[in-house]
Residue frames as a rotation matrix with the C-alpha (Angstrom) as fourth column:
MET 1
-0.795 -0.289 -0.533 -10.03
-0.171 0.950 -0.260 9.67
0.582 -0.115 -0.805 -12.05
SER 2
0.294 0.956 -0.022 -13.12
-0.330 0.123 0.936 8.02
0.897 -0.268 0.351 -10.61
VAL 3
-0.658 -0.416 0.628 -13.31
-0.717 0.092 -0.691 7.13
0.229 -0.905 -0.359 -6.93
ASP 4
-0.123 0.586 -0.801 -14.67
0.158 0.808 0.567 3.84
0.980 -0.056 -0.192 -5.64
PHE 5
-0.152 0.093 0.984 -16.14
-0.780 -0.623 -0.061 5.18
0.608 -0.777 0.167 -2.42
ARG 6
0.859 0.486 -0.161 -16.92
-0.312 0.746 0.588 1.65
0.405 -0.455 0.793 -1.23
LYS 7
0.431 -0.784 -0.446 -13.18
0.638 0.615 -0.463 1.09
0.637 -0.085 0.766 -0.72
ILE 8
-0.035 -0.467 0.884 -12.52
-0.292 -0.841 -0.456 4.22
0.956 -0.274 -0.107 1.31
GLU 9
0.249 0.017 -0.968 -11.29
0.757 0.620 0.206 3.36
0.604 -0.784 0.141 4.81
ALA 10
0.015 -0.291 -0.957 -10.04
0.807 -0.561 0.183 6.77
-0.590 -0.775 0.226 5.97
ILE 11
0.699 0.281 0.658 -10.09
0.628 -0.680 -0.377 10.42
0.341 0.677 -0.652 4.94
ALA 12
-0.371 -0.802 -0.469 -7.37
0.857 -0.490 0.161 13.06
-0.359 -0.342 0.869 4.83
PHE 13
0.737 0.655 0.167 -8.74
0.675 -0.702 -0.227 16.60
-0.031 0.280 -0.959 4.76
ASP 14
-0.459 -0.669 0.585 -6.91
0.584 -0.723 -0.369 19.72
0.670 0.172 0.722 3.75
LEU 15
-0.341 0.289 -0.894 -7.52
0.855 -0.299 -0.423 22.57
-0.390 -0.909 -0.145 6.21
ASP 16
-0.451 0.110 -0.886 -7.51
-0.057 -0.994 -0.094 26.09
-0.890 0.008 0.455 4.75
GLY 17
-0.509 0.340 -0.791 -10.20
-0.850 -0.342 0.400 26.41
-0.134 0.876 0.463 2.09
THR 18
-0.598 0.310 -0.739 -11.56
-0.115 0.879 0.462 22.93
0.793 0.361 -0.490 2.73
LEU 19
-0.219 0.504 -0.836 -12.70
0.913 0.408 0.007 22.70
0.345 -0.761 -0.549 6.35
ILE 20
0.104 0.120 -0.987 -12.17
0.724 -0.690 -0.007 26.30
-0.682 -0.714 -0.159 7.39
ASP 21
0.604 0.054 0.796 -12.72
0.588 -0.704 -0.398 29.62
0.539 0.708 -0.457 5.65
SER 22
0.452 -0.551 -0.702 -9.52
0.787 -0.124 0.604 30.84
-0.420 -0.825 0.378 7.26
ALA 23
-0.003 -0.499 0.867 -8.54
0.841 -0.471 -0.268 33.51
0.542 0.728 0.421 4.73
PRO 24
0.662 0.249 0.707 -9.60
-0.045 -0.928 0.369 36.40
0.748 -0.276 -0.603 7.03
ASP 25
0.937 -0.349 0.022 -7.45
0.021 0.117 0.993 35.00
-0.349 -0.930 0.116 9.85
ILE 26
0.239 -0.879 0.413 -4.50
0.930 0.329 0.162 34.44
-0.278 0.346 0.896 7.54
GLN 27
0.256 -0.075 0.964 -4.89
0.525 -0.827 -0.203 37.98
0.812 0.558 -0.173 6.23
HIS 28
0.932 0.144 0.332 -4.92
-0.185 -0.597 0.780 39.29
0.311 -0.789 -0.530 9.81
ALA 29
0.714 -0.700 0.036 -1.76
0.361 0.412 0.837 37.35
-0.600 -0.584 0.546 10.76
LEU 30
0.091 -0.688 0.720 0.09
0.991 -0.010 -0.135 38.34
0.100 0.726 0.680 7.59
ASN 31
0.375 0.108 0.921 -0.83
0.297 -0.955 -0.009 42.00
0.878 0.277 -0.390 7.91
ALA 32
0.996 -0.081 0.024 0.15
-0.044 -0.251 0.967 41.98
-0.073 -0.965 -0.254 11.60
ALA 33
0.342 -0.926 0.162 3.61
0.737 0.371 0.564 40.76
-0.583 -0.073 0.809 10.59
MET 34
0.014 -0.309 0.951 3.83
0.878 -0.451 -0.160 43.26
0.478 0.837 0.265 7.74
LYS 35
0.778 0.356 0.518 2.78
0.106 -0.887 0.450 46.11
0.620 -0.295 -0.727 10.03
LYS 36
0.851 -0.498 -0.167 5.45
0.203 0.018 0.979 45.27
-0.485 -0.867 0.116 12.59
ALA 37
-0.042 -0.905 0.422 8.01
0.866 0.178 0.467 45.38
-0.498 0.385 0.777 9.80
GLY 38
-0.146 0.054 -0.988 6.68
-0.123 -0.992 -0.036 48.67
-0.982 0.116 0.152 8.45
LEU 39
-0.964 -0.224 0.140 5.64
0.078 0.265 0.961 47.04
-0.253 0.938 -0.238 5.18
GLU 40
-0.583 0.761 -0.285 2.57
-0.734 -0.344 0.585 47.11
0.347 0.550 0.759 2.93
ARG 41
-0.557 0.525 0.643 -0.58
-0.213 0.659 -0.722 45.30
-0.803 -0.539 -0.255 4.05
PHE 42
-0.966 0.107 -0.234 -2.82
-0.192 0.302 0.934 43.34
0.171 0.947 -0.271 1.69
ASP 43
-0.196 0.977 0.086 -6.53
-0.981 -0.195 -0.021 42.99
-0.004 -0.089 0.996 1.02
LEU 44
0.065 0.319 0.946 -8.45
-0.529 0.814 -0.238 39.78
-0.846 -0.485 0.221 1.57
ASN 45
0.934 0.353 -0.050 -8.78
-0.224 0.470 -0.854 38.76
-0.278 0.809 0.518 -2.08
THR 46
0.364 -0.883 -0.297 -5.05
-0.731 -0.074 -0.678 39.08
0.577 0.464 -0.672 -2.64
VAL 47
-0.411 -0.528 0.743 -4.22
-0.889 0.413 -0.199 37.04
-0.202 -0.742 -0.639 0.44
ARG 48
0.425 0.651 0.629 -6.80
-0.443 0.755 -0.482 34.41
-0.789 -0.074 0.609 -0.44
SER 49
0.899 -0.075 -0.431 -5.14
-0.399 0.265 -0.878 33.93
0.180 0.961 0.209 -3.83
TRP 50
-0.039 -0.999 -0.030 -1.84
-0.794 0.049 -0.605 33.13
0.606 0.000 -0.795 -2.08
ILE 51
0.091 0.122 0.988 -3.19
-0.901 0.433 0.029 30.52
-0.425 -0.893 0.149 0.34
GLY 52
0.902 0.348 -0.254 -2.31
-0.417 0.854 -0.311 26.86
0.109 0.387 0.916 -0.05
ASP 53
0.454 -0.815 -0.359 1.45
0.169 0.475 -0.864 26.52
0.875 0.331 0.353 0.24
GLY 54
0.310 -0.301 -0.902 1.98
0.940 0.240 0.243 27.45
0.143 -0.923 0.358 3.88
PRO 55
0.854 0.159 -0.495 3.06
0.339 -0.893 0.297 30.63
-0.395 -0.421 -0.817 5.67
ASP 56
-0.115 -0.970 -0.215 6.61
0.296 -0.240 0.924 30.79
-0.948 0.043 0.315 4.34
VAL 57
-0.600 -0.020 0.800 5.40
0.800 0.011 0.600 30.87
-0.021 1.000 0.009 0.75
LEU 58
0.540 0.839 0.059 2.65
0.828 -0.543 0.142 33.31
0.151 -0.028 -0.988 1.74
ILE 59
0.570 -0.413 -0.711 5.26
0.224 -0.754 0.618 35.65
-0.791 -0.511 -0.337 3.20
ALA 60
-0.524 -0.793 0.309 7.39
0.497 0.009 0.867 35.22
-0.691 0.609 0.390 0.09
HIS 61
-0.078 0.595 0.800 4.46
0.957 -0.179 0.227 36.35
0.278 0.783 -0.556 -2.07
ALA 62
0.829 0.457 -0.321 3.94
0.546 -0.787 0.287 39.40
-0.121 -0.414 -0.902 0.16
LEU 63
0.166 -0.859 -0.485 7.61
0.194 -0.453 0.870 40.35
-0.967 -0.238 0.091 -0.01
ALA 64
-0.590 -0.389 0.707 7.84
0.723 0.135 0.677 39.85
-0.359 0.911 0.202 -3.76
ARG 65
0.327 0.828 0.455 4.76
0.929 -0.370 0.006 42.04
0.173 0.421 -0.891 -4.28
GLN 66
0.984 0.035 -0.175 6.63
0.084 -0.957 0.278 44.97
-0.158 -0.289 -0.944 -2.71
GLY 67
0.700 -0.712 -0.048 9.99
-0.335 -0.269 -0.903 44.43
0.630 0.648 -0.427 -4.37
LEU 68
0.145 -0.636 0.758 11.61
-0.985 -0.021 0.171 42.48
-0.092 -0.771 -0.630 -1.54
ALA 69
0.890 0.238 -0.390 11.97
-0.333 0.922 -0.196 39.07
0.313 0.304 0.900 -3.15
ASP 70
0.159 -0.926 -0.342 15.65
0.153 0.365 -0.918 39.04
0.975 0.094 0.200 -2.16
ALA 71
0.474 0.051 0.879 15.01
-0.783 -0.434 0.447 39.69
0.404 -0.900 -0.166 1.54
ASP 72
-0.510 -0.822 -0.252 17.43
-0.598 0.550 -0.583 37.70
0.618 -0.146 -0.772 3.67
ALA 73
-0.217 0.397 -0.892 16.61
0.305 0.895 0.324 34.61
0.927 -0.202 -0.316 5.71
VAL 74
-0.834 -0.124 -0.538 16.88
0.552 -0.147 -0.821 36.41
0.022 -0.981 0.191 9.05
PHE 75
-0.816 0.565 -0.120 14.24
-0.556 -0.825 -0.106 38.95
-0.159 -0.020 0.987 8.05
ARG 76
-0.252 0.737 -0.627 11.96
-0.508 0.451 0.734 36.24
0.823 0.504 0.261 6.65
ALA 77
-0.455 0.024 -0.890 12.29
0.576 0.770 -0.274 34.26
0.678 -0.638 -0.365 9.88
ARG 78
-0.961 0.111 -0.254 11.35
0.129 -0.631 -0.765 37.35
-0.245 -0.768 0.592 11.90
LEU 79
-0.527 0.812 -0.251 8.22
-0.822 -0.411 0.395 37.85
0.217 0.414 0.884 9.78
ARG 80
-0.212 0.422 -0.882 7.36
-0.076 0.892 0.445 34.20
0.974 0.162 -0.157 10.20
ARG 81
-0.778 -0.078 -0.623 7.64
0.590 0.250 -0.768 34.44
0.215 -0.965 -0.148 14.01
TRP 82
-0.859 0.482 -0.172 5.32
-0.367 -0.815 -0.449 37.45
-0.356 -0.322 0.877 14.02
PHE 83
-0.342 0.738 -0.582 2.90
-0.710 0.202 0.675 35.62
0.615 0.644 0.455 11.73
ASP 84
-0.405 0.144 -0.903 2.84
0.356 0.935 -0.010 32.60
0.842 -0.325 -0.430 14.05
VAL 85
-0.924 0.043 -0.379 2.32
0.351 -0.296 -0.889 34.75
-0.150 -0.954 0.258 17.16
ALA 86
-0.668 0.709 -0.226 -0.62
-0.728 -0.686 0.001 36.54
-0.154 0.165 0.974 15.52
THR 87
-0.274 0.561 -0.782 -2.14
-0.439 0.650 0.620 33.23
0.856 0.513 0.068 14.37
LEU 88
-0.539 0.009 -0.842 -1.89
0.571 0.739 -0.358 31.58
0.620 -0.673 -0.403 17.78
ALA 89
-0.954 0.193 -0.228 -3.34
0.052 -0.646 -0.762 34.67
-0.295 -0.739 0.606 19.46
ALA 90
-0.108 0.945 -0.309 -6.42
-0.668 -0.299 -0.681 34.63
-0.736 0.133 0.663 17.19
PRO 91
-0.824 -0.372 0.427 -6.64
-0.011 0.764 0.645 31.29
-0.566 0.527 -0.634 15.37
LEU 92
-0.594 0.688 0.417 -10.27
0.742 0.267 0.616 31.69
0.312 0.675 -0.669 14.28
SER 93
-0.459 0.382 -0.802 -11.39
0.479 -0.654 -0.586 35.17
-0.748 -0.654 0.117 15.31
PHE 94
-0.409 0.227 -0.884 -12.19
-0.607 -0.791 0.078 36.39
-0.681 0.568 0.461 11.80
GLY 95
-0.707 0.118 -0.697 -12.87
-0.568 0.492 0.660 33.28
0.421 0.863 -0.281 9.71
SER 96
0.075 0.806 0.587 -15.34
-0.908 0.299 -0.294 30.43
-0.413 -0.511 0.754 10.19
VAL 97
-0.638 -0.114 0.761 -16.02
0.059 0.979 0.196 26.78
-0.767 0.170 -0.618 9.60
PHE 98
-0.868 0.338 -0.363 -17.54
-0.439 -0.184 0.879 26.28
0.230 0.923 0.308 6.16
ALA 99
-0.005 0.968 0.253 -21.28
-0.969 0.058 -0.239 25.56
-0.246 -0.246 0.938 6.14
GLY 100
0.777 0.458 -0.432 -21.98
-0.554 0.823 -0.125 21.84
0.298 0.337 0.893 6.37
ILE 101
-0.121 -0.919 -0.376 -18.52
-0.447 0.389 -0.806 20.87
0.886 0.070 -0.458 7.61
GLN 102
-0.592 -0.128 0.796 -19.39
-0.805 0.139 -0.576 20.27
-0.037 -0.982 -0.185 11.25
PRO 103
0.479 0.788 0.386 -22.27
-0.720 0.604 -0.341 17.87
-0.502 -0.114 0.857 10.41
LEU 104
0.648 -0.319 -0.691 -20.00
-0.477 0.537 -0.696 16.16
0.593 0.781 0.196 7.87
VAL 105
-0.415 -0.909 0.028 -17.20
-0.547 0.225 -0.806 15.62
0.727 -0.350 -0.591 10.37
MET 106
-0.358 0.350 0.865 -19.59
-0.869 0.213 -0.446 14.51
-0.341 -0.912 0.228 13.11
ALA 107
0.727 0.686 -0.042 -21.25
-0.640 0.653 -0.405 11.97
-0.250 0.321 0.913 10.83
LEU 108
0.497 -0.605 -0.623 -17.98
-0.370 0.502 -0.782 10.62
0.785 0.618 0.026 9.43
HIS 109
-0.365 -0.635 0.681 -16.56
-0.883 0.003 -0.470 10.32
0.296 -0.773 -0.561 12.92
LYS 110
0.278 0.577 0.768 -19.00
-0.741 0.638 -0.212 7.45
-0.612 -0.510 0.605 13.45
ARG 111
0.959 0.277 0.055 -17.80
-0.154 0.676 -0.720 5.70
-0.237 0.682 0.692 10.31
LEU 112
0.638 -0.745 0.192 -14.21
0.562 0.281 -0.778 6.45
0.526 0.604 0.598 9.28
PRO 113
0.227 -0.648 -0.727 -10.97
0.751 -0.359 0.554 7.74
-0.620 -0.672 0.405 10.85
MET 114
0.828 0.074 0.556 -10.09
0.436 -0.710 -0.554 11.25
0.354 0.701 -0.619 9.70
VAL 115
-0.030 -0.853 -0.520 -6.87
0.847 -0.298 0.440 13.23
-0.531 -0.428 0.732 9.68
VAL 116
0.954 0.151 -0.261 -5.96
0.006 -0.875 -0.485 16.72
-0.301 0.461 -0.835 8.56
VAL 117
0.070 -0.923 0.378 -2.99
0.909 0.215 0.357 17.08
-0.411 0.318 0.854 6.22
SER 118
0.924 0.373 -0.088 -2.12
0.343 -0.907 -0.243 20.75
-0.171 0.194 -0.966 5.87
ASN 119
0.158 -0.875 0.457 0.66
0.687 -0.234 -0.688 22.93
0.709 0.423 0.564 4.52
LYS 120
0.561 0.036 0.827 0.13
-0.537 -0.745 0.396 24.98
0.630 -0.666 -0.399 7.68
PRO 121
-0.613 -0.786 -0.081 2.65
-0.405 0.400 -0.822 24.00
0.679 -0.471 -0.564 10.39
THR 122
-0.351 0.505 -0.789 1.22
0.537 0.799 0.272 21.50
0.767 -0.328 -0.551 12.87
PRO 123
-0.704 0.112 -0.701 0.95
0.656 -0.277 -0.702 23.84
-0.273 -0.954 0.121 15.91
LEU 124
-0.829 0.423 -0.367 -0.94
-0.479 -0.875 0.073 26.44
-0.290 0.236 0.927 13.88
ALA 125
-0.538 0.642 -0.546 -3.20
-0.327 0.438 0.837 23.82
0.777 0.629 -0.026 12.28
ARG 126
-0.480 0.335 -0.811 -4.06
0.739 0.652 -0.167 22.31
0.473 -0.680 -0.561 15.65
ALA 127
-0.840 0.152 -0.520 -4.83
0.258 -0.731 -0.632 25.74
-0.476 -0.665 0.575 17.11
VAL 128
-0.714 0.598 -0.365 -7.25
-0.691 -0.518 0.503 26.53
0.112 0.612 0.783 14.27
LEU 129
-0.395 0.566 -0.724 -8.95
-0.027 0.780 0.625 23.13
0.918 0.267 -0.293 14.50
ASP 130
-0.660 0.127 -0.740 -9.26
0.745 0.238 -0.623 23.45
0.097 -0.963 -0.252 18.26
ALA 131
-0.848 0.340 -0.405 -10.85
-0.188 -0.910 -0.370 26.89
-0.495 -0.238 0.836 17.91
ALA 132
-0.531 0.648 -0.546 -13.21
-0.745 -0.050 0.665 25.43
0.403 0.760 0.509 15.31
GLN 133
-0.053 0.453 0.890 -14.18
-0.818 0.492 -0.299 22.60
-0.573 -0.743 0.344 17.74
LEU 134
0.704 0.240 -0.668 -13.21
-0.644 0.612 -0.459 20.01
0.299 0.753 0.585 15.12
LEU 135
-0.259 -0.966 -0.024 -10.07
-0.862 0.242 -0.446 18.67
0.437 -0.094 -0.895 16.78
PRO 136
-0.299 0.114 0.947 -11.82
-0.725 0.619 -0.303 16.04
-0.621 -0.777 -0.102 18.97
PHE 137
0.723 0.677 0.137 -13.19
-0.401 0.572 -0.715 14.29
-0.563 0.462 0.685 15.89
LEU 138
0.620 -0.552 -0.557 -9.80
-0.650 0.037 -0.759 13.78
0.440 0.833 -0.336 14.26
HIS 139
0.924 -0.359 -0.128 -7.35
0.381 0.856 0.349 10.92
-0.016 -0.371 0.928 14.61
GLY 140
0.015 -0.977 -0.211 -4.42
0.834 -0.104 0.542 13.16
-0.552 -0.185 0.813 13.79
VAL 141
0.964 0.143 -0.226 -3.15
0.015 -0.873 -0.488 16.46
-0.267 0.467 -0.843 12.42
GLN 142
0.124 -0.949 0.291 -0.08
0.839 0.256 0.480 16.59
-0.529 0.185 0.828 10.21
GLY 143
0.892 0.106 -0.440 1.33
-0.071 -0.927 -0.368 19.91
-0.447 0.360 -0.819 9.16
ALA 144
0.680 -0.685 0.263 4.19
0.478 0.142 -0.867 20.75
0.556 0.715 0.424 6.82
ASP 145
0.911 -0.322 -0.258 6.74
0.118 -0.396 0.911 21.36
-0.396 -0.860 -0.322 9.56
THR 146
-0.263 -0.960 -0.098 9.61
0.114 -0.132 0.985 21.15
-0.958 0.248 0.144 7.05
PRO 147
-0.128 0.212 -0.969 9.64
-0.855 -0.519 -0.001 22.24
-0.503 0.828 0.248 3.39
ALA 148
-0.898 -0.298 -0.323 10.07
-0.428 0.759 0.490 18.62
0.099 0.579 -0.810 2.25
LEU 149
-0.732 0.666 0.143 6.67
0.462 0.640 -0.614 17.70
-0.500 -0.384 -0.776 3.70
ARG 150
-0.415 0.611 -0.674 4.77
-0.409 -0.787 -0.461 20.44
-0.812 0.085 0.577 1.90
LYS 151
0.231 0.582 0.780 2.11
0.628 0.523 -0.576 19.30
-0.743 0.623 -0.245 -0.56
PRO 152
0.579 0.629 -0.519 2.25
-0.797 0.570 -0.199 18.49
0.171 0.529 0.831 -3.48
ALA 153
-0.634 -0.748 -0.196 4.86
-0.643 0.651 -0.404 16.17
0.430 -0.131 -0.893 -1.98
PRO 154
0.178 0.789 -0.588 3.13
-0.285 0.613 0.737 12.90
0.942 0.036 0.334 -1.01
ALA 155
-0.689 -0.655 -0.310 4.96
-0.001 0.429 -0.903 12.38
0.725 -0.622 -0.297 2.30
MET 156
-0.750 0.412 0.517 2.21
-0.648 -0.302 -0.699 13.53
-0.132 -0.859 0.494 4.66
LEU 157
0.324 0.898 -0.298 -0.41
-0.933 0.356 0.060 11.37
0.159 0.259 0.953 2.95
VAL 158
0.078 -0.391 -0.917 1.87
-0.180 0.899 -0.399 8.33
0.981 0.196 -0.001 2.98
GLU 159
-0.891 -0.449 0.059 2.59
-0.104 0.077 -0.992 8.90
0.441 -0.890 -0.115 6.67
ALA 160
-0.380 0.834 0.399 -1.09
-0.915 -0.276 -0.294 9.38
-0.135 -0.477 0.868 7.45
ALA 161
0.454 0.554 -0.698 -2.05
-0.687 0.716 0.121 6.12
0.567 0.425 0.706 5.76
ALA 162
-0.277 -0.655 -0.703 0.71
0.056 0.720 -0.692 4.24
0.959 -0.230 -0.163 7.55
GLY 163
-0.908 -0.097 0.409 -0.28
-0.368 -0.286 -0.885 5.72
0.203 -0.953 0.224 10.90
LEU 164
-0.059 0.977 0.206 -3.89
-0.975 -0.013 -0.220 4.65
-0.212 -0.214 0.954 10.39
GLY 165
-0.593 -0.225 0.773 -2.93
-0.150 0.974 0.169 1.22
-0.791 -0.016 -0.612 9.10
THR 166
0.539 0.842 -0.017 -4.81
-0.041 0.006 -0.999 1.97
-0.841 0.539 0.037 5.88
PRO 167
-0.104 -0.545 0.832 -3.60
0.901 0.302 0.311 1.06
-0.421 0.782 0.459 2.38
ILE 168
-0.731 -0.276 -0.623 -2.74
0.127 -0.953 0.274 4.28
-0.670 0.121 0.732 0.58
ASP 169
-0.917 0.400 -0.008 -5.25
-0.073 -0.146 0.987 3.58
0.393 0.905 0.163 -2.18
HIS 170
-0.095 0.909 -0.405 -8.01
0.819 0.303 0.488 3.35
0.566 -0.285 -0.773 0.44
LEU 171
-0.313 -0.061 -0.948 -7.25
0.690 -0.700 -0.183 6.80
-0.653 -0.711 0.261 1.87
LEU 172
0.354 0.535 0.767 -9.32
0.900 -0.419 -0.123 9.63
0.256 0.734 -0.630 0.34
MET 173
-0.739 -0.569 -0.361 -7.70
0.617 -0.786 -0.024 13.07
-0.270 -0.241 0.932 -0.01
VAL 174
0.406 0.880 0.246 -10.28
0.909 -0.416 -0.012 15.87
0.092 0.228 -0.969 0.21
GLY 175
-0.374 -0.625 -0.685 -8.96
0.618 -0.719 0.319 19.30
-0.692 -0.304 0.655 -0.72
ASP 176
0.633 0.707 -0.316 -9.57
0.344 -0.622 -0.704 22.51
-0.694 0.337 -0.636 -2.63
GLY 177
0.619 -0.437 -0.652 -6.46
-0.657 -0.743 -0.126 23.04
-0.429 0.507 -0.747 -4.72
ALA 178
0.650 -0.414 -0.638 -3.76
-0.487 0.417 -0.767 21.75
0.583 0.809 0.069 -7.00
ALA 179
-0.396 -0.849 0.350 -1.35
-0.833 0.172 -0.525 20.98
0.385 -0.500 -0.775 -4.16
ASP 180
-0.096 0.459 0.883 -3.91
-0.723 0.578 -0.379 18.59
-0.684 -0.675 0.277 -2.65
MET 181
0.856 0.511 -0.081 -4.74
-0.407 0.569 -0.714 16.87
-0.319 0.644 0.695 -5.92
ASN 182
0.433 -0.775 -0.461 -1.11
-0.562 0.168 -0.810 16.53
0.705 0.610 -0.363 -6.98
ALA 183
-0.438 -0.540 0.719 -0.13
-0.898 0.283 -0.335 15.17
-0.023 -0.793 -0.609 -3.57
ALA 184
0.324 0.653 0.685 -2.84
-0.544 0.721 -0.429 12.54
-0.774 -0.234 0.589 -3.93
ARG 185
0.893 -0.044 -0.449 -1.61
-0.402 0.373 -0.836 11.62
0.204 0.927 0.315 -7.40
ALA 186
-0.007 -0.997 -0.074 1.95
-0.745 0.055 -0.665 11.32
0.667 0.050 -0.743 -6.18
ALA 187
-0.463 -0.131 0.877 0.91
-0.824 0.427 -0.372 9.21
-0.326 -0.895 -0.305 -3.19
GLY 188
-0.866 0.204 -0.457 -1.37
-0.133 0.787 0.603 6.97
0.482 0.583 -0.654 -5.25
CYS 189
-0.703 0.680 -0.206 -4.55
0.509 0.279 -0.814 7.74
-0.497 -0.678 -0.543 -3.33
PRO 190
-0.136 0.743 0.655 -7.97
0.900 -0.184 0.396 8.81
0.415 0.643 -0.643 -4.63
SER 191
-0.883 -0.196 -0.427 -9.05
0.366 -0.858 -0.362 12.41
-0.295 -0.475 0.829 -4.24
VAL 192
0.214 0.939 0.269 -12.05
0.973 -0.230 0.026 14.71
0.087 0.256 -0.963 -4.25
LEU 193
-0.833 -0.445 0.328 -11.91
0.454 -0.889 -0.053 18.42
0.315 0.105 0.943 -5.09
VAL 194
-0.051 0.821 -0.569 -14.22
0.873 -0.239 -0.424 20.68
-0.484 -0.519 -0.705 -3.08
GLU 195
-0.305 0.017 0.952 -15.71
0.787 -0.559 0.262 23.61
0.537 0.829 0.157 -4.96
TRP 196
0.825 0.565 0.014 -16.40
0.454 -0.677 0.579 25.88
0.337 -0.471 -0.815 -2.00
GLY 197
0.442 -0.735 -0.513 -12.72
0.691 -0.086 0.718 26.59
-0.572 -0.672 0.470 -1.28
TYR 198
0.424 -0.369 -0.827 -9.99
-0.223 -0.928 0.300 28.83
-0.878 0.058 -0.475 -2.62
GLY 199
-0.410 -0.876 -0.256 -8.03
-0.491 -0.024 0.871 26.96
-0.769 0.482 -0.420 -5.26
HIS 200
-0.091 0.385 0.919 -10.48
0.445 0.841 -0.308 24.94
-0.891 0.380 -0.247 -7.31
HIS 201
0.795 0.442 -0.416 -10.92
-0.121 -0.556 -0.823 27.65
-0.594 0.705 -0.388 -9.98
SER 202
0.072 -0.864 -0.499 -7.34
-0.912 -0.260 0.318 27.06
-0.404 0.432 -0.806 -11.13
LEU 203
-0.716 -0.291 0.635 -8.07
-0.130 0.949 0.288 23.40
-0.686 0.124 -0.717 -11.88
ALA 204
0.284 0.920 -0.271 -10.16
-0.365 -0.158 -0.918 24.00
-0.887 0.359 0.291 -14.97
GLY 205
-0.208 -0.451 -0.868 -7.96
-0.963 -0.063 0.263 22.73
-0.173 0.890 -0.421 -17.81
PRO 206
0.484 0.439 -0.757 -8.32
-0.677 0.736 -0.005 19.44
0.555 0.515 0.654 -19.66
GLU 207
-0.459 -0.736 -0.498 -5.66
-0.194 0.629 -0.752 17.82
0.867 -0.249 -0.431 -17.47
TRP 208
-0.937 0.169 0.304 -8.09
-0.305 0.023 -0.952 18.18
-0.168 -0.985 0.030 -14.55
ALA 209
-0.352 0.883 -0.312 -11.24
-0.801 -0.111 0.589 17.09
0.485 0.457 0.746 -16.37
ALA 210
-0.093 0.300 -0.949 -11.36
0.061 0.953 0.296 13.69
0.994 -0.031 -0.107 -14.66
LEU 211
-0.942 -0.284 0.180 -11.32
-0.142 -0.151 -0.978 15.07
0.305 -0.947 0.102 -11.12
VAL 212
-0.121 0.893 -0.433 -14.19
0.837 0.326 0.440 14.11
0.534 -0.309 -0.787 -8.86
ARG 213
-0.851 -0.130 0.508 -15.71
-0.036 -0.952 -0.305 17.38
0.523 -0.278 0.805 -7.64
ILE 214
-0.177 0.834 -0.523 -18.26
0.964 0.255 0.079 18.12
0.200 -0.490 -0.849 -4.94
ALA 215
-0.254 0.183 0.950 -20.19
0.214 -0.947 0.240 21.36
0.943 0.264 0.201 -4.48
GLU 216
0.248 0.364 0.898 -21.25
-0.803 -0.441 0.401 20.90
0.542 -0.820 0.182 -0.85
PRO 217
-0.634 -0.607 0.480 -20.18
-0.773 0.493 -0.398 18.73
0.005 -0.623 -0.782 2.11
ALA 218
0.134 0.774 0.619 -23.41
-0.652 0.539 -0.533 16.73
-0.746 -0.332 0.577 2.08
GLN 219
0.651 0.064 -0.757 -22.37
-0.712 0.397 -0.579 15.24
0.264 0.916 0.304 -1.29
LEU 220
-0.443 -0.870 -0.216 -19.46
-0.677 0.482 -0.557 13.51
0.588 -0.100 -0.802 0.39
LEU 221
-0.511 0.356 0.782 -21.79
-0.637 0.455 -0.623 11.97
-0.578 -0.816 -0.006 2.95
ARG 222
0.593 0.800 -0.096 -23.99
-0.634 0.390 -0.667 10.66
-0.497 0.456 0.738 0.17
ALA 223
0.351 -0.536 -0.768 -21.03
-0.745 0.337 -0.575 9.33
0.567 0.775 -0.281 -1.79
LEU 224
-0.731 -0.680 0.062 -19.78
-0.548 0.529 -0.648 7.46
0.407 -0.507 -0.759 1.26
ALA 225
-0.170 0.789 -0.590 -23.28
0.066 0.606 0.792 6.07
0.983 0.096 -0.155 1.82
VAL 226
-1.000 -0.012 -0.007 -23.74
0.009 -0.167 -0.986 7.60
0.010 -0.986 0.168 5.26
THR 227
-0.515 0.857 -0.016 -27.28
0.781 0.476 0.405 6.64
0.355 0.196 -0.914 6.06
GLN 228
-0.064 0.618 0.784 -30.19
-0.050 -0.787 0.615 8.91
0.997 0.000 0.082 6.74
ARG 229
0.802 0.340 -0.490 -30.33
0.418 0.266 0.869 7.47
0.426 -0.902 0.071 10.25
ASP 230
-0.093 -0.926 -0.367 -26.71
0.994 -0.065 -0.087 8.54
0.057 -0.373 0.926 10.81
THR 231
-0.737 -0.240 0.632 -27.38
0.342 -0.939 0.042 12.13
0.583 0.247 0.774 9.76
GLU 232
0.250 0.905 0.344 -30.72
-0.038 -0.346 0.938 12.39
0.968 -0.247 -0.052 11.57
SER 233
0.520 -0.072 -0.851 -29.13
0.793 0.411 0.449 11.22
0.318 -0.909 0.271 14.80
LEU 234
-0.583 -0.802 0.131 -26.91
0.715 -0.583 -0.385 14.32
0.385 -0.130 0.913 14.75
SER 235
-0.313 0.520 0.795 -29.89
-0.135 -0.853 0.504 16.60
0.940 0.050 0.337 15.27
ASN 236
0.722 0.623 -0.302 -30.57
0.157 0.278 0.948 14.90
0.674 -0.731 0.103 18.59
HIS 237
0.230 -0.737 -0.635 -27.18
0.972 0.200 0.119 15.88
0.039 -0.645 0.763 20.06
């Protein structure tokens, strides 16, 4: 589906794999929880392939991989607490902000309100964004604090648009995976798929052929007609 960038009034960014290369931090937190439980730890590529649906689903993948798909809710909750503690202790000690994201966010801050809509719970998302020094540029952070909010459900996008006073079809979803794109479809808002993240490789079939894709953050600035003066002014700060 094409995007009329002239109509965009606000932007909703995904977090993991879109703004932040957080896979190393997520791997660290998951393996810290697994270690405390005496379970198998996982390499970065494996963990990266599981990112996108939030920590509970991540933990479910890790348990299923070692024959513990039927682990009870109490044990899963314990793993989740350990995961959260490890994340909050080191929200961005191993990962990094993707190249070009900070200039993008700084430039857009002058033009459009931005929110983050993440399947990470809100406290964890805010901690990562704060560590990345991106939080001051955002109008809000909405995490999937209950399973019903988790993308591809449209609820967080609908709530974000309402909170900004923006028509849903004037809110742009920017993300790296199927959950982001399907949430945008369900909400009725335009979307852009970033090709530097984790999940875009899975969106290669004919049903995804019409997606608008960008290979680097600067393309979004150009699409939104951020002027050369806007971007040049950043170098003076």
